[in-house]
N, C-alpha and C positions, 0 to 999 in steps of 0.2 A: 264211631263218635269221633268227634276230635277234641284231641288235646291243647291243653294251655298255649303249647309252642305251632302247632299249626292256626289257633285262634289270634296268636299277636303277629303270624306272617302274614294272615290275610288283614289285620292292620295296618301292618305297615306298609304294605301294597295300595292298600286303600289311600292310604294317605300320599304314598307316593303320586298315585292316580290325580289326586286333586293339585297335586301341588304343581305335577306337569301342566294340566289340562290349564292351571289359572294361568302358568308361565307361557301358555302357547296363544290364549285368550290377550292377557298383554303384550305381547307382539305382535298379535294381529290391531292391538287396540293402539299404538305409540309409536310402532315403528314401521311398520307395513300398513297400516292406515286402511284397513279392510272393516267396512257397518265399524266406523270407530267407537260409537255408542255404545251400541249393542255390545261388541268386544268388552266392553271397559266395565259394561254392567256384568259381564261374566267372569270377569276374572276377579270382580268384589265377591262373587258368591262362589267362586271356589276357595276363596280367601276365609271368607266365613264361616261356610260349612266344614273348612279344613279346624279352624279353633274350635268351634263346635264341638267336632269328634275328638279333638286332644282331652279337651272337659269329658267327655263320653267314655274315653279311654277310666276315667279315674270311678264311673260310674259304678258303685256297687250299694248295698242293701244300707249298708253301714256310712257310707260317704254320706259329707254335710250336703242341705238341700241345695245350696247356693251351686253344688256342681248338677246338680239338675236342672234349675232354674238356667242358668245361664247357658248350658250347653243346649239345651233346648229353642232359647231366645234366637243365640248365634244362629244354628242350624234355619231353623225359621227366617229369620234375615236375610240370609245365603237364599233362599227357596225366594223369596219375594225379589229380591236384586235379577235373580233368574226369569222372575217372570214379566220383572221390567227390560230385559235385555229382551226377549221373544219377541215384545213390543214394539221395541227400536227396528230391533233386525227386522221383521215384518211389515215395516211402518204402520202401524195399527193407532189409531187414536182412540186411547182409549179412558175412561172415566173411571176416578180412584175415590167414588166414594163407598163402592162393595169395598175394596181392597183397605183404605183408609180404617173402616169402620170393623173390619176382622182384624187389625191388627192392633187398634184401640182395645176392643173385647177380649184378643190372646194375653196383651199386657195386663191388661186387670184382673183377669183370669191367673195369671201366675201372679202376681203383687198379694193375691187374698189369699191363694196357699197356705199352709202353714205346714212345718214341719213333720212328718208321719207317713207309717201305711195310707193312708188315704188320699193324702195327698200325691203320691205316688201314682196311682190309679188315675186319678182326677190331671194328673198333670200330664199322663202321659195321651192319654184321651183327649183332651184339648190341642195336644201339639201334632196328633196323627189327624185330627179332623182339619182342624187350618190349613196342612199339609195335603190333604187333600183335595183341598177347595182350591188351593193356588195351585195345584199340578193339573185339576182338573181346568182351571183358568185359560191357565197355558198351551194346553192340550186344543181349549172352544178357540182362539185366537189361531194356532195354527192351522186349524180343520176349516173356519173359515175365511182366509188369506190365503192358501194354499188351493183350495178348493177354486175360489175366483179365476183361478190363473191356470193350473194344470189338470181339474177334476177332482171327483171323489177318489181313486186309486190313489193318488201320489199324498192329498188327504190325508188318508187314511195312513199313510204307510207315515210320513212326518210326523201326525198324531200319536201313533201306537207307544211310544215308549212312554212319552207324557200320558197316556192313560194308564200304562201299566203302574206306573208310581202310583198315579190317584188310589188306583185299585191296591196296591201295595200297603196305602196308608189308611183306607177304608179297614182291611183286614183286618192291621194293628191294632187300629181304635175298637173294633169288636174282639180282640184277642184280652187286650187291657180291661176290656169292661166287663167280659161277661167270666172271664176265668175266676175265681174261688180267692184268690189269692193274685197281685201284680205280676206277670210271670216277667223274672230278672232277665230271661232268655230276650225277650221280645223291648225290654225299654233297657236295656243294656246291651255291652258288648263284651263284658268280663264273664261270659259264660261257653261254655267245651257245645250248648246248644243254638250257640247265636251266627255260626259258619253258615247255613241259608239266608240269614236275612244280610251279612255279609257281599256274600257271592252275588244275593242279588243288587244290592248296592254297587257292586263292580261293573256285571256285565250293561246294567242299564247306564250307570256312570260313562261308562265306553260308547253304548249307543246312542246316547243323547248327543255327548260331544260331536261326534261324528257325522250325526243329524246336522247339529246346527254349524259346523264347518262346514258341510255341503252343499246349504242353504245359502250362508255365508259367501261362500266361493262363488256358486251361481247367479249373486247378487251382482258381485265382483265385475261378471265376466257379460251380466248384462248391461251393467252402465259400460262396460266396454265396449260391446255390439252397437248401445245406442250411442258412443263417440261416433263409433265408426258410420251408423247411420243418417246422421246429422250434419251439415254444414256447422262449423266451428263458429263462423262468423256472426252469421245472422239465427243460428238455432231451427231453421227449418232442414225437411228432408235432401239427401244429398242426391247428387243425379242417379248412382247404385240403384238408390232406393225408388224415383221416382220411374226409372226405365222397370225396376220388377213390376211394379205397380200396373205401368201401361201394359206389361204381357200378360198381368190379370184380366185386367178390362176387357184386353182383346178377346182373353178365351170365353169370357163369362160374358162379352157380346156375340161370338159364334152361338154359348150353349142357350143363350137364353135369349136372344135378340133384344139386347136391352142396351141403349147408346149411351155413350159417352162422350166430350170435349174435351180438344185439350184447347190451352190458352199459353201461348210463349210470347215473354215480354223482357223488352227490353230497355233501359230505363237511358232517358235521353240526353246529350253530350256530357256522358258519364265522365268522360277520360279528360274534356276540358273543367269539367269538377274538380276531378283529381289532379291535374298540371294547376290550375289555381289556387286551390286550397291545402291540396297534401293530401296525402294516401286517408291520414289517420282520419280526416272528414269526410273522406271519401267512404271509408268502413260508417261512420256514424250516420250518413245518409244512407247506404245500404240496410244499416238498421232501420232506422225508421222507417224505410221503405216498406221492409215487411212487415212492422208493426201493423201498418195501415190495409197492406194487402190481406194479412190473418183476419185483420177485424172485421173485414168485408167480405171474407169469404164462408161459405157456409160449412155448417158439423158436414162431415163426410168428404169436403172437398181434398185436392192432394195438394198442397204446396212448396217447391223445392227450387233450390239456386242450381241452374246449370251451367253454374260458370260466369265467373265475372260477373258483369251487373246484368245478367240474364237470368232468368225466372222462368219456369215450368208449373202451369195449376193446371192438375185435372180433376175435370169436374163429370162424378156420376150421374147418370141417368139424366143427362141433361143433353138436349136438342141445341142448334145450331141458334134458333131465335131467342133461348134462354140465355144463352153463352154469349150472345151479342152483347144483352142486358148489363147480364155481370161483369163481362169486360168491360164495358163504358162503366160502369157505377167503381171501380175498380179506377179507372182513366181520372176520373172527375176527381175522387176522394185522392189520390196521390195529387193531382192538380192542386187541390186545395191546402196543400199543408203544408206549416210552416218546417223547414229543415235548420237543424239544431244550428246555433253562431257557430265560427262567423259565417255560415253558409246564407247568403242574402238576394237565394233567389229559388224558386219553385221548382221543383223535382218532377217532369212529365215523361211518361211511359208510353211507348209503341208498341201494338198489342198485335199480334195474329191469333186468327181462329181457326180451329177444324175440326170438325166433326168428325168422327169416326165411320168411315163408309164398308159396306161388306168387302172382302178381300182385300181390306189394304193391311200391311203389316208396320207394327208400333214405327219403324224408320221411314215407311214413306207417309206416314200419319205426321213424325215431326217435322220432316221437311216441309208439308202443305203449310202448315204452322207456319214455318219460319218461311215460306214464300210469301205469305199473309203480313207476316209483321214485317219483311223489306218493303212491301208495297205501303205499309204503312209510315215507314218512315220515307218512303220514297215521296210520300204524298206533300214532306213538313214536320213527321213527326207529331208526337200526343194524340194518336190515332187509333183507331178501331177497325181492323180489315177482316174480312172473313177468304176463308180461303175458295170456298165453294160457291160464294154469289158476289155478286156487288155490293153486297150488302157494306154499309159503314159507318162508321161515329169518327166524328172526328172535330177537332179542334187545333189547327196548326197553329207552329210560331209564329 
């Protein structure tokens, strides 16, 4: 049996844990800027639960009824902030109709409660059922989001603490409802029998915070990797990623005999454009050209910036004839697109097309596309040339 001193020490540790966790999320939200929107909600949740726990310490059978109402409502608002933070963290678009209805029903139930033993029981049941629903929704958001990216095992691992919280509040509601008298050990912290409840909260708060911090940091790492994988100016794939994908399609072609074709594109007279209008206009022209290319490519095609004004397109499951049609469409659309002011001329492109041949490595494939592109430039630019035949589609300047 725990002594009152032991209970007070557990309460003090729980309060300290809430303070440290809330401060940590505040640092992540305002200083470090890791998932700031979600971190703000997590910091707010810890503050609300802490204030509710401070009132909860005063909860005894003889205490004023407002201690019971206010502490429950503060803690529930903290749980709801946690839910909103989890939705933000997992970038989940949520419809709040159910949650708003739940909160309104809970608030109405507490306002209708009157002081007395029956209210202790009803208030405890309402609090527990609402808490159970909130944590079940949190677990659902985690499960659905993580399962899509990492599979069921990791989804279950991340959602488990929230499921345990939900089950705990289900047990708490049944305990409060079924016992002959409201269990002060269940509804209050001022009892030697409250130690199990306190330890449960301490362990799960630790696990849940580690869980959320881990996912927040993984989101940060993912964003850093994404920045490294994308060209900063145009937002298309970097040269490194394009080379990796070429190696992948090369292996896939060997295993499954699936064709793929590469386009190498070079914007015509781009140095002159930079010299005439300045590098800022040149950057805008690159961005405008990128948008045109992205709009004309198919889903599943890969567009990357190879360097300077040179781009690479990977066309999976595409033979040379199809690739020439796609390349011609890109050439025409780009030539028809007005460049941003003050650029007063169209921006054309020379394109080399190379279909992967059996036995070729990536370097040889790129070299073939490069030779075809220079044939297009030598022909007068604004043209499409194939590396393997004399097929062309051109309109010289």
